[in-house]
C-alpha positions as CSV (number, residue, x, y, z in Angstrom):
1,M,0.0,-20.4,2.6
2,Q,1.2,-22.6,-0.3
3,N,4.6,-22.3,-1.8
4,H,5.0,-22.1,-5.5
5,P,8.0,-21.9,-7.9
6,V,9.2,-18.4,-8.0
7,V,8.5,-17.1,-11.5
8,A,7.2,-13.8,-12.8
9,S,3.4,-13.9,-12.7
10,H,1.5,-12.3,-15.5
11,P,-2.1,-13.0,-16.5
12,Q,-2.3,-15.9,-18.9
13,P,-3.4,-14.9,-22.4
14,S,-6.7,-16.9,-22.0
15,R,-7.6,-14.8,-19.0
16,L,-7.0,-11.3,-20.5
17,P,-9.1,-10.5,-23.5
18,H,-8.1,-8.1,-26.3
19,L,-8.6,-4.6,-25.3
20,M,-11.6,-2.8,-26.7
21,A,-11.7,0.9,-27.6
22,P,-13.6,2.9,-25.1
23,A,-17.3,3.5,-25.9
24,A,-18.2,6.8,-27.4
25,G,-19.6,9.3,-25.0
26,R,-18.7,10.0,-21.4
27,P,-15.7,8.5,-19.6
28,K,-16.4,5.5,-17.3
29,R,-17.0,6.8,-13.8
30,V,-14.8,5.0,-11.3
31,F,-15.1,5.3,-7.5
32,L,-12.1,4.3,-5.5
33,Y,-12.8,3.5,-1.9
34,S,-9.9,3.7,0.5
35,H,-10.7,3.4,4.2
36,D,-7.3,4.7,5.4
37,T,-7.5,3.9,9.1
38,F,-3.7,3.7,9.7
39,G,-0.6,4.7,7.8
40,L,-0.3,5.8,4.2
41,G,-0.4,2.5,2.3
42,H,-4.0,2.5,1.1
43,L,-3.9,6.1,0.0
44,R,-0.6,5.7,-1.9
45,R,-1.8,2.5,-3.6
46,N,-5.1,4.1,-4.7
47,L,-3.3,7.2,-5.9
48,A,-1.0,5.1,-8.1
49,I,-4.1,3.4,-9.6
50,A,-5.9,6.7,-10.0
51,R,-2.9,8.3,-11.8
52,R,-2.7,5.4,-14.2
53,L,-6.5,5.5,-14.9
54,L,-6.4,9.2,-15.6
55,A,-3.4,8.9,-17.9
56,D,-5.8,7.3,-20.4
57,R,-7.4,10.6,-21.2
58,G,-11.1,10.4,-21.8
59,T,-11.4,6.8,-20.7
60,F,-12.1,7.2,-17.0
61,S,-13.2,9.9,-14.6
62,V,-12.2,9.0,-11.0
63,L,-13.4,9.9,-7.5
64,L,-11.4,8.9,-4.5
65,L,-13.2,8.3,-1.3
66,T,-10.5,8.5,1.4
67,G,-10.4,8.6,5.2
68,S,-6.7,9.6,5.3
69,P,-6.1,12.5,7.6
70,V,-3.2,13.7,5.4
71,A,-4.9,13.5,2.0
72,E,-5.1,17.3,1.7
73,I,-1.3,17.7,1.8
74,W,-0.6,14.9,-0.7
75,D,0.2,15.3,-4.4
76,M,-2.9,14.4,-6.3
77,P,-3.0,13.3,-10.0
78,P,-4.4,16.0,-12.3
79,G,-8.1,15.5,-12.8
80,L,-8.7,13.4,-9.7
81,E,-11.7,14.2,-7.6
82,V,-11.3,13.6,-3.9
83,Q,-14.0,13.2,-1.3
84,P,-12.6,13.1,2.3
85,L,-14.3,10.8,4.8
86,P,-14.1,11.7,8.5
87,P,-10.9,10.0,9.7
88,V,-10.9,7.2,12.1
89,V,-7.8,5.4,13.6
90,K,-7.3,1.7,14.0
91,T,-6.5,0.9,17.7
92,G,-6.2,-2.9,17.3
93,A,-7.3,-5.8,15.1
94,E,-10.7,-4.7,13.9
95,R,-11.0,-2.0,16.5
96,Y,-11.4,1.7,15.6
97,E,-11.9,5.1,17.2
98,A,-12.7,8.5,15.8
99,R,-9.4,10.3,15.2
100,E,-10.8,13.7,16.2
101,P,-11.0,14.0,20.0
102,G,-14.5,14.1,21.5
103,K,-16.2,12.5,18.5
104,L,-18.1,9.3,18.9
105,F,-17.0,6.5,16.7
106,G,-20.6,5.3,16.0
107,M,-21.6,8.8,14.8
108,V,-18.5,9.1,12.6
109,K,-19.1,5.7,11.1
110,G,-22.7,6.5,10.4
111,Y,-21.8,9.8,8.7
112,R,-19.2,8.0,6.5
113,E,-21.7,5.3,5.6
114,A,-24.4,7.9,4.7
115,L,-22.0,10.0,2.6
116,I,-20.8,7.0,0.6
117,L,-24.4,6.0,-0.1
118,K,-25.3,9.5,-1.1
119,L,-22.4,9.8,-3.6
120,V,-23.0,6.4,-5.2
121,L,-26.7,7.4,-5.7
122,R,-25.7,10.8,-7.1
123,D,-23.1,9.6,-9.6
124,R,-24.2,6.0,-10.3
125,P,-20.6,4.9,-11.0
126,D,-19.7,2.4,-13.7
127,I,-17.1,0.8,-11.4
128,F,-16.8,0.8,-7.6
129,L,-13.3,-0.4,-6.7
130,V,-12.9,-1.3,-3.1
131,D,-9.4,-1.4,-1.5
132,H,-8.6,-4.2,0.9
133,A,-11.7,-4.4,3.1
134,P,-14.6,-6.3,1.4
135,A,-17.1,-4.9,3.9
136,G,-15.4,-1.6,4.3
137,M,-14.1,-0.2,7.6
138,N,-16.2,-1.9,10.3
139,G,-18.8,-2.9,7.8
140,E,-19.5,0.6,6.5
141,L,-19.9,-0.5,2.9
142,L,-22.5,-3.2,3.5
143,S,-25.5,-0.9,2.8
144,T,-23.8,0.6,-0.3
145,L,-23.0,-2.9,-1.7
146,A,-26.6,-3.9,-1.1
147,L,-27.9,-0.8,-2.7
148,I,-25.7,-1.3,-5.8
149,R,-27.0,-4.9,-6.2
150,Q,-30.6,-3.9,-5.8
151,E,-30.8,-0.5,-7.5
152,L,-27.7,-0.1,-9.8
153,P,-27.4,-3.3,-11.8
154,K,-25.0,-1.6,-14.3
155,T,-22.5,-0.7,-11.6
156,R,-19.7,-3.3,-11.4
157,V,-18.2,-3.9,-8.0
158,V,-14.5,-4.9,-7.8
159,L,-12.3,-5.7,-4.8
160,G,-8.6,-4.9,-4.9
161,L,-6.4,-6.9,-2.5
162,R,-2.8,-6.3,-1.7
163,D,-0.4,-9.3,-2.0
164,I,-0.7,-10.4,1.6
165,L,-3.5,-9.4,4.1
166,D,-2.3,-11.3,7.2
167,S,-1.5,-14.9,8.1
168,P,-3.8,-17.2,6.3
169,G,-5.2,-18.6,9.5
170,A,-6.1,-15.1,10.8
171,V,-7.7,-14.1,7.5
172,R,-9.8,-17.3,7.4
173,A,-11.0,-16.8,11.0
174,L,-11.9,-13.1,10.4
175,W,-13.6,-13.8,7.1
176,A,-15.6,-16.6,8.7
177,E,-16.6,-14.4,11.6
178,Q,-17.7,-11.6,9.3
179,N,-19.3,-13.8,6.6
180,I,-16.9,-12.4,4.0
181,H,-17.0,-15.5,1.7
182,A,-20.7,-15.0,1.1
183,L,-20.1,-11.2,0.5
184,L,-17.4,-12.0,-2.1
185,E,-19.7,-14.4,-3.9
186,T,-22.8,-12.1,-4.0
187,A,-21.6,-8.5,-3.9
188,Y,-18.4,-8.6,-6.1
189,D,-18.0,-9.1,-9.8
190,A,-14.3,-9.5,-9.8
191,I,-11.3,-9.6,-7.3
192,L,-8.0,-8.1,-8.3
193,V,-4.9,-9.2,-6.5
194,Y,-2.2,-6.6,-6.4
195,G,0.5,-9.3,-6.3
196,S,1.8,-12.5,-8.0
197,L,0.5,-16.0,-7.7
198,S,4.1,-17.2,-7.6
199,L,4.4,-15.5,-4.2
200,F,1.1,-16.2,-2.6
201,D,-2.0,-18.2,-3.7
202,V,-5.0,-16.1,-2.4
203,A,-7.6,-18.8,-3.2
204,A,-5.8,-21.6,-1.4
205,G,-4.5,-19.4,1.4
206,Y,-7.8,-17.8,2.3
207,G,-10.1,-20.8,1.5
208,L,-12.0,-19.3,-1.4
209,N,-14.6,-21.6,-3.0
210,A,-14.4,-22.4,-6.7
211,K,-17.0,-19.8,-7.8
212,T,-15.1,-17.0,-6.1
213,A,-11.7,-18.3,-7.1
214,A,-12.7,-18.2,-10.7
215,R,-13.1,-14.4,-10.5
216,L,-9.6,-13.8,-9.1
217,L,-7.2,-11.9,-11.4
218,Y,-3.5,-11.4,-10.4
219,C,-2.4,-8.0,-11.6
220,G,1.2,-7.8,-10.3
221,H,2.3,-5.3,-7.7
222,V,1.0,-1.7,-8.0
223,V,3.9,0.8,-8.0
224,A,3.7,4.5,-8.4
225,P,5.5,5.7,-11.5
226,V,8.9,7.4,-11.2
227,A,8.5,11.1,-12.3
228,S,10.0,11.7,-15.7
229,R,11.4,15.1,-14.5
230,A,14.3,15.3,-12.1
231,V,13.2,15.6,-8.5
232,D,15.6,16.3,-5.7
233,P,15.7,13.9,-2.7
234,C,14.2,15.1,0.6
235,W,17.5,15.8,2.3
236,D,20.0,18.6,2.3
237,S,22.5,17.4,-0.2
238,S,25.1,20.1,0.9
239,R,25.4,18.3,4.2
240,T,26.2,14.8,2.9
241,A,29.8,15.6,1.9
242,S,29.6,12.9,-0.8
243,R,29.0,10.2,1.7
244,P,26.6,7.4,1.0
245,V,23.1,8.1,2.3
246,V,21.1,5.7,4.4
247,L,17.4,6.5,4.2
248,V,15.3,5.4,7.2
249,T,11.5,5.4,6.6
250,A,8.4,3.9,8.2
251,G,5.6,5.1,5.9
252,G,3.3,7.5,7.8
253,G,5.3,7.1,10.9
254,G,2.5,6.2,13.2
255,D,4.3,3.1,14.5
256,G,7.8,3.9,13.2
257,F,9.4,5.3,16.4
258,A,10.9,2.0,17.7
259,L,12.7,1.4,14.4
260,M,14.1,4.9,14.2
261,Q,15.1,5.0,17.9
262,A,16.9,1.7,17.5
263,Y,18.6,3.0,14.3
264,L,20.0,6.0,16.1
265,H,21.2,3.9,19.0
266,A,22.9,1.6,16.5
267,L,25.0,4.3,14.9
268,P,28.6,4.6,16.0
269,P,29.9,8.0,17.2
270,A,29.6,10.7,14.5
271,D,33.3,10.9,14.0
272,M,33.4,7.2,13.2
273,T,30.6,6.9,10.6
274,S,31.4,6.9,6.9
275,F,27.8,7.4,5.8
276,Y,25.0,10.0,6.2
277,S,21.6,9.1,7.7
278,V,18.3,10.6,6.7
279,I,15.3,9.7,8.9
280,V,11.9,10.5,7.5
281,T,9.7,10.4,10.6
282,G,6.4,10.6,8.7
283,P,3.4,12.9,9.0
284,L,1.5,10.6,11.4
285,M,4.3,10.3,14.1
286,P,3.2,11.8,17.4
287,S,5.1,15.1,18.1
288,A,6.4,13.7,21.5
289,E,8.1,10.8,19.7
290,R,9.6,13.1,17.0
291,D,10.9,15.3,19.8
292,M,12.7,12.3,21.4
293,L,14.3,11.4,18.0
294,E,15.4,15.0,17.7
295,R,17.1,14.8,21.1
296,L,18.9,11.6,20.1
297,A,20.2,13.1,16.9
298,Q,21.1,16.4,18.5
299,G,24.7,17.5,17.8
300,R,25.3,14.9,15.1
301,D,26.3,16.3,11.7
302,D,25.8,12.8,10.1
303,V,22.1,12.6,10.8
304,E,19.2,14.6,9.3
305,L,15.5,14.3,10.4
306,V,12.9,15.1,7.8
307,A,9.2,15.4,8.9
308,Y,7.7,13.9,5.7
309,T,7.8,14.0,1.9
310,T,4.7,13.6,-0.3
311,N,6.9,11.9,-2.9
312,L,9.3,9.4,-1.4
313,V,10.3,7.7,-4.6
314,P,13.1,10.1,-5.7
315,S,14.6,9.8,-2.2
316,L,14.4,6.0,-2.3
317,K,16.1,6.1,-5.6
318,A,18.9,8.5,-4.6
319,A,19.8,6.6,-1.4
320,S,22.6,4.1,-1.2
321,L,20.6,2.0,1.3
322,V,17.1,2.1,2.7
323,V,16.1,0.9,6.1
324,S,12.4,0.5,6.3
325,M,9.4,-1.4,7.6
326,A,7.8,-3.8,5.2
327,G,4.6,-2.1,4.1
328,Y,3.2,-2.9,0.7
329,N,4.0,0.3,-1.1
330,T,7.5,1.0,0.1
331,T,8.6,-2.6,-0.6
332,A,7.1,-2.5,-4.0
333,E,8.9,0.7,-4.8
334,L,12.2,-0.6,-3.5
335,I,11.8,-3.6,-5.8
336,A,10.9,-1.4,-8.7
337,L,14.0,0.7,-8.1
338,R,16.2,-2.3,-7.5
339,Q,17.3,-0.7,-4.3
340,S,19.4,-2.2,-1.5
341,A,17.3,-2.5,1.6
342,I,17.0,-3.7,5.2
343,L,13.4,-4.5,6.2
344,V,12.3,-4.4,9.8
345,P,8.7,-5.6,9.7
346,R,6.2,-5.2,12.4
347,A,4.8,-8.4,13.7
348,A,1.4,-7.1,15.1
349,P,-1.5,-6.5,14.9
350,R,-1.2,-8.3,11.5
351,A,1.5,-10.6,10.2
352,E,1.5,-9.3,6.6
353,Q,4.7,-7.3,6.9
354,L,6.6,-10.2,8.5
355,L,5.4,-12.6,5.8
356,R,6.3,-10.2,3.0
357,A,9.7,-9.4,4.4
358,R,10.5,-13.1,4.8
359,Q,9.4,-13.8,1.2
360,L,11.6,-11.1,-0.2
361,A,14.6,-12.1,2.0
362,A,14.2,-15.7,0.9
363,L,14.5,-14.5,-2.7
364,G,17.7,-12.7,-1.9
365,L,16.3,-9.3,-2.7
366,V,16.5,-7.7,0.8
367,R,18.0,-8.2,4.2
368,M,15.6,-8.4,7.2
369,V,15.6,-8.3,10.9
370,E,13.3,-10.8,12.6
371,P,11.1,-9.3,15.4
372,D,12.7,-11.5,18.1
373,H,16.2,-10.3,17.4
374,D,18.0,-7.4,19.1
375,L,17.2,-4.6,16.7
376,V,20.0,-2.3,17.8
377,E,22.6,-5.0,17.5
378,R,21.3,-6.3,14.2
379,L,21.1,-2.8,12.6
380,A,24.6,-2.0,13.8
381,A,25.9,-5.1,12.0
382,L,23.7,-5.0,8.9
383,V,23.9,-1.4,7.8
384,P,27.7,-1.4,7.1
385,E,27.4,-4.9,5.6
386,A,24.6,-3.8,3.2
387,L,26.5,-0.7,2.1
388,L,29.5,-2.7,1.0
389,A,27.5,-5.6,-0.6
390,P,27.0,-5.9,-4.3
391,P,23.4,-5.3,-5.4
392,A,20.9,-8.2,-5.9
393,S,20.5,-9.4,-9.5
394,N,17.3,-11.5,-9.6
395,W,14.7,-8.6,-9.5
396,A,12.8,-9.9,-12.6
397,Q,11.2,-12.6,-10.4
398,L,8.4,-10.1,-9.4
399,D,5.8,-8.6,-11.6
400,L,5.4,-4.8,-11.1
401,G,2.8,-4.0,-13.8
402,G,-0.1,-3.8,-11.4
403,A,-1.3,-0.3,-12.2
404,D,-1.2,-0.9,-15.9
405,R,-3.1,-4.1,-15.6
406,V,-5.8,-2.6,-13.4
407,A,-6.4,0.0,-16.1
408,E,-6.5,-2.7,-18.8
409,I,-9.0,-4.8,-16.8
410,L,-11.3,-1.9,-16.0
411,A,-11.3,-0.7,-19.6
412,V,-12.9,-3.8,-21.1
413,P,-16.5,-4.9,-20.8
414,E,-15.8,-8.5,-19.9
415,L,-13.0,-10.5,-18.4
416,N,-13.2,-14.3,-18.5
417,G,-17.0,-14.0,-18.5
418,V,-17.1,-11.6,-15.6
419,A,-18.5,-8.1,-16.5
420,V,-16.3,-5.5,-14.9
421,A,-17.2,-2.3,-16.8
């Protein structure tokens, strides 16, 4: 990873053409592919993009292909079509299993692959926007990408990458093993980076050749819009007694138990705390782990456990402090809200959360706990400190216009010589 001066990163004028009015006739058909094998990050990012695309009424129609097991309970943008994919779960780096007990992974993958092919042939989308995984989950998109190149020459294929995928060395090794560089060069018309060049140079970090690097477009971070109408936070406000609220969240909650357990152990006795704690366990936390947290919080009038919320932003905004892991969406929302936060990144199976937390801590925007530190001890010290500290002031260093820029890019027929619509 190369370091660059920290400045707000926006596309240069020479790289972003004047917007053209949508062509008369039908809206552009956009497929959003979101493999969703762990957590909520991919689903939430794609929903933010879908919401922005559909806000331009008559410009786009959008179908979301998602493997998220909780998509049916999520708030969907009006007009969005959703096609569920049979869910799988990541069990390690590039290892997956069927989420439903008794199902064979190979059969689930084969069905997903066939379903995606069928839908692409049926709708012949103008744009196929792939989130994160160039070949799809375990290579499930390879046949679709080949079909598009062979049979659907008018369909433009675009890859969307979050700001950091993993450590540069790990990404280079994986992409070499899976021949991703050749796939990027032959199957994709453009690559959108949902981040800023000032924070991470994708071309240099991941070893892209000059031809592929020329099709990189930095969009800025994708952030879900804050609702214009007032939305109550997820906790019972009558219980807070005007105390500051510390909100603890770990996205879907599939791997959030260690953070939440450590947080509860870090709290002083209830009669000695001056703040109120709200722990959002997440819809993917195993019930046995949630039961253990319930037992730890039992009898405390300063702690509230919330199973999940489909709209976390109002709660992030209303809290005095957020203690969170360092997933893409939550950190981008914290930055957009200029919220005081303590990040506790996971270090495995990918290093992306750790790298992201270190970057933001180096900018003075958040506090963080390194994985090798005693988590209980560090949280016990950092939470009171962060509640008393003045807010950060250098938020403008990061570009948060990603969703708008994706919509702009997909609305024009050409971008720097690369046809994307």
